N, C-alpha and C positions, 0 to 999 in steps of 0.2 A: 547497431546497436544490438548488442549482444547480453545475453540472460545467463547469469551462471551460479549457480548455489553459491551461498552467503557461507561462510566458514572462516574458522580462527585465521584458515591462511590467508584471508587479505586483510588482515588487521591494519595496516599499515597505511595500506590506501584507503579501505574504508573510514579509519579514524580520520583520515584528510579530508575526504569527503564529506564526514559530519561535521567539521571544525569549520569547515568553509564557509557558510551561510547560516549560523546559531538563529538567525532571525526568522527564517524562512524556514527551517526546521522546527520550531517552537511555532508558528502558525499554523503549518500541514498538521503537527503530533497534536494542537491541542491542548498541550501540556509546558512545564517549564525546562524540558528535555531538550537540546543538551543545555548544560550551565556553560560560561565561557570557561571555567577550571574543569570542565570535563575530562576526568581523567581516562589515559588511554587503555588504564586496568577496567576500568567498568566498561570501556566499549570491548573488552578482551572479554567478559564475563555476560556480556548482548550478545555477541558471536557464537560463543559455546551454547548458549541458551538456542538460539536460533537454530542451530546446526543439531543439537540435539531433538526437538521439536522436526526438524525434516527427518532426519533418522526415525523416528518414534511415530509418521504419520500424524502428527496434531497439527503443524501448518508447515506454510513452505515462505521460504524466503529467498529471492535472489538480488545478487548485484546486479546493476547494468552500469554495464562495462561499454564508454563510448573510446573508439582507436585504442581499446586495450587498457584504459585504465578507469577505474571506478568512479562512477559520477552520482549513483543515486542506488535506489533500492525499492523493490516491489514487495510486499505482504500478502498473502493467499491463505485466508483461511474460511472453515465454514463461517455461511453468514450468521447463525447465531453466536457464537462465538467473537465472530468482529464485531457485534455490537456490543456484546460485554466487555472487551478490552477498553471500549470507547468510552464506558459506564454508562451504558444504554440500557442497564438490566430490563427496566422497568417499560421500555419501549415495547409496542405493540408491533409484532412480529408478523401479524396472521398473512400477509402478502408473503410471506417467504416461504418457501420450502427448506426443509433439515438438509437436502443436499446441494442449497445454493453457495454458491462460495463468492466472497467478497475479496477485492483487490485493491489495494490502497499503495501509493507510491510517490516517491520525489525524485525530481533529476535536474542535473545540472547543466545548464551550457544548450538545452534544446527547449522546441517550448511544450506546454504539458500536454496537448494534441497527439506528438509524438510518441509520446510516452506511454498514455493512455491507448492509443491505438497499437501501438506494438504489444502491450502487454495482452491486451482483449484477444488480437489476432494469435499471440504465441499461444495464450494459455486454453483458446478453444479449438486447437488443433493436438493431434495425435501427439504427444501419448497421453496428453490430457483428455478427461473424459467427463467435466463438469457438467451439470444438466443445464447450469444458468451461471452467467457471469456477471456481477454488480460490482460498478466502480465505486470506491467511497472516497469521497472529498467534504471539507467542511465548509463552512460559510467565508471562514479566514481565508482562504485558498479559492476567490473569485474567478482565478485562472484556469483552474483546474476546470468546473461548474461549467465557465462559458464553453471549454473544450468539450468536454462531454454532450453539449449541445450542437456543437457543431460536428461532432461526431455521430449522431444521431441516437445516442442514447438518453431515451428522453421517458422511458417510465422510471419514475421516481418515487422513492421512499423518503420520506423526511422525517429525523430524531432529533429532539430537543434536549441535549443533556450538556455535562462539562464540557467546557470549550465552545459553547455554541450549538449551532444546529449542526447535523450530520448528514448528509445525503446518501443516498446508495442509486446509481445510475445506471441503465440495463439498455440494451436496445429493447424494442417489442418483442415479442415472441412473435415465431411464424403464425402467419393464419393459416 
């Protein structure tokens, strides 16, 4: 598994991955994206936006490659901004530190635990310096929540909002 910045250069591969399992991505995103007639031009606009956010230091977005082919994506945002993007502005965030980071993602052809473990390990090492990583999943993706349990991500913050209940999962801080 390899992570590479999501840029417009990956348009065709990313579009193929997005359109491969629309039902899964809609459950994962908690939205009606992508639609069955999602045009490649709209996907290009998304990639341009993600690339700009990465260059401007707003958020990080990486394609997940298996055997050199895009099979998924991870999104990395400051914790409070990540809640905002899911429509959870009114959610209590008292247990989050402003510098905490939220990761969410999807992947074809591998167990969710593989994606979550690889993402958390990679983002927890140099050159990254995030104080605390949280994995975000929704009640619509019980396989990701079960993977978090399997991996020991037992600190849980729950937020009810559009698209269901969202959970942030992290390993307990060291004692």
